[in-house]
C-alpha positions as semicolon CSV with decimal commas, in nm:
position;residue;x (nm);y (nm);z (nm)
1;X;5,400;-16,887;2,503
2;X;5,047;-16,758;2,592
3;X;4,803;-16,777;2,315
4;X;4,535;-16,523;2,272
5;X;4,186;-16,659;2,195
6;X;3,874;-16,480;2,093
7;X;3,576;-16,633;2,236
8;X;3,254;-16,469;2,136
9;X;2,972;-16,509;2,387
10;X;2,604;-16,482;2,269
11;X;2,346;-16,417;2,525
12;X;2,013;-16,566;2,403
13;X;1,666;-16,476;2,526
14;X;1,353;-16,635;2,362
15;X;1,565;-16,779;2,089
16;X;1,726;-16,442;1,985
17;X;2,067;-16,303;2,059
18;X;2,039;-15,999;2,289
19;X;2,263;-15,733;2,408
20;X;2,222;-15,549;2,738
21;X;2,405;-15,480;3,063
22;X;2,396;-15,712;3,347
23;X;2,107;-15,887;3,172
24;X;1,878;-15,593;3,157
25;X;1,776;-15,328;2,904
26;X;1,791;-15,626;2,650
27;X;1,795;-15,514;2,271
28;X;1,750;-15,785;2,000
29;X;2,087;-15,850;1,802
30;X;1,962;-16,112;1,568
31;X;1,951;-16,489;1,510
32;X;2,175;-16,712;1,699
33;X;2,282;-16,916;1,407
34;X;2,355;-16,625;1,183
35;X;2,549;-16,423;1,450
36;X;2,762;-16,728;1,546
37;X;2,855;-16,808;1,203
38;X;2,938;-16,425;1,142
39;X;3,154;-16,431;1,454
40;X;3,328;-16,758;1,334
41;X;3,393;-16,613;0,984
42;X;3,545;-16,297;1,131
43;X;3,788;-16,493;1,329
44;X;3,637;-16,620;1,662
45;X;3,815;-16,910;1,801
46;X;3,527;-17,031;1,998
47;X;3,157;-16,956;2,025
48;X;2,957;-16,957;2,361
49;X;2,587;-16,944;2,343
50;X;2,416;-16,864;2,674
51;X;2,042;-16,922;2,702
52;X;2,016;-16,661;2,978
53;X;1,648;-16,727;3,081
54;X;1,645;-17,121;3,083
55;X;1,729;-17,139;3,449
56;X;1,501;-16,861;3,570
57;X;1,231;-16,998;3,369
58;X;1,290;-17,355;3,474
59;X;1,337;-17,492;3,155
60;X;1,608;-17,672;2,939
61;X;1,827;-17,494;2,691
62;X;1,651;-17,429;2,358
63;X;1,790;-17,749;2,186
64;X;1,653;-17,642;1,835
65;X;1,844;-17,313;1,868
66;X;2,147;-17,525;1,953
67;X;2,112;-17,753;1,666
68;X;2,061;-17,470;1,405
69;X;2,377;-17,293;1,537
70;X;2,584;-17,591;1,549
71;X;2,507;-17,677;1,181
72;X;2,670;-17,340;1,090
73;X;2,996;-17,371;1,306
74;X;3,339;-17,519;1,231
75;X;3,490;-17,373;1,554
76;X;3,451;-17,512;1,917
77;X;3,088;-17,440;2,043
78;X;3,010;-17,419;2,417
79;X;2,642;-17,394;2,526
80;X;2,488;-17,292;2,871
81;X;2,170;-17,221;3,050
82;X;1,919;-17,471;3,170
83;X;2,169;-17,761;3,215
84;X;2,076;-17,911;3,560
85;X;2,184;-18,288;3,519
86;X;2,429;-18,498;3,312
87;X;2,118;-18,597;3,103
88;X;2,054;-18,236;3,013
89;X;2,426;-18,204;2,912
90;X;2,380;-18,526;2,688
91;X;2,094;-18,372;2,509
92;X;2,293;-18,038;2,449
93;X;2,590;-18,247;2,321
94;X;2,368;-18,451;2,103
95;X;2,236;-18,127;1,969
96;X;2,585;-18,036;1,850
97;X;2,769;-17,860;2,136
98;X;3,130;-17,933;2,201
99;X;3,130;-17,819;2,568
100;X;2,854;-17,727;2,817
101;X;2,869;-17,432;3,085
102;X;2,699;-17,474;3,405
103;X;2,668;-17,214;3,676
104;X;2,338;-17,209;3,876
105;X;2,311;-17,589;3,892
106;X;2,680;-17,626;3,975
107;X;2,636;-17,391;4,264
108;X;2,355;-17,588;4,393
109;X;2,526;-17,944;4,319
110;X;2,893;-17,898;4,280
111;X;2,905;-18,289;4,183
112;X;2,750;-18,209;3,852
113;X;3,077;-18,085;3,711
114;X;3,229;-18,409;3,794
115;X;2,944;-18,622;3,668
116;X;2,950;-18,434;3,327
117;X;3,316;-18,461;3,326
118;X;3,322;-18,834;3,382
119;X;3,066;-18,886;3,107
120;X;3,198;-18,655;2,850
121;X;3,553;-18,567;2,957
122;X;3,683;-18,305;3,165
123;X;3,745;-18,068;2,860
124;X;3,368;-18,075;2,777
125;X;3,251;-17,904;3,089
126;X;3,327;-17,546;3,217
127;X;3,159;-17,332;3,486
128;X;3,170;-16,970;3,484
129;X;3,157;-16,706;3,761
130;X;2,924;-16,402;3,661
131;X;3,021;-16,095;3,838
132;X;2,732;-15,852;3,951
133;X;2,518;-15,736;4,233
134;X;2,159;-15,699;4,293
135;X;2,051;-15,412;4,314
136;X;2,318;-15,277;4,091
137;X;2,627;-15,137;4,296
138;X;2,748;-14,792;4,295
139;X;3,046;-14,735;4,071
140;X;3,366;-14,892;4,207
141;X;3,189;-15,107;4,464
142;X;3,292;-15,473;4,501
143;X;3,055;-15,717;4,343
144;X;2,966;-16,065;4,421
145;X;2,865;-16,351;4,189
146;X;2,518;-16,369;4,049
147;X;2,338;-16,677;3,887
148;X;2,006;-16,757;3,721
149;X;2,053;-16,520;3,431
150;X;2,168;-16,226;3,659
151;X;1,855;-16,259;3,893
152;X;2,001;-16,425;4,202
153;X;2,291;-16,331;4,416
154;X;2,499;-16,634;4,516
155;X;2,637;-16,489;4,838
156;X;2,997;-16,551;4,710
157;X;3,253;-16,322;4,609
158;X;3,424;-16,323;4,254
159;X;3,785;-16,392;4,275
160;X;4,014;-16,095;4,226
161;X;4,192;-16,263;3,936
162;X;3,874;-16,414;3,751
């Protein structure tokens, strides 16, 4: 039997949860730790925190934000954004994440997923495909995959079933 899971994804910019469409027109939606705890309390099975500007800004994930958020959670916690090496992943795990999500760095170096998996277990690393197009496509147009917080097209198509 297939089990349905609710996975709340919190996009974080400058240490705050934001809401927008395809990473633009961002509106502040609150503190990550507070929002994550609220989603967990209201039934989310897992929380994903994506630092959507870390890769673009060439910096690591905001580890203090990860630590504060992890202290509030008793559900699986996945963190992405700015994770370029297995050492970066180790710091995110040390800050309290149960899993890491890699996208931009895995596109540049697909062996990163294996390296993190060997060190922390295959269950501890995921990669995501972000559909979108730059510039924004007309309604109904096919999109490719984007990375770097929605700023760079990858030149790859998104799977039909993804």
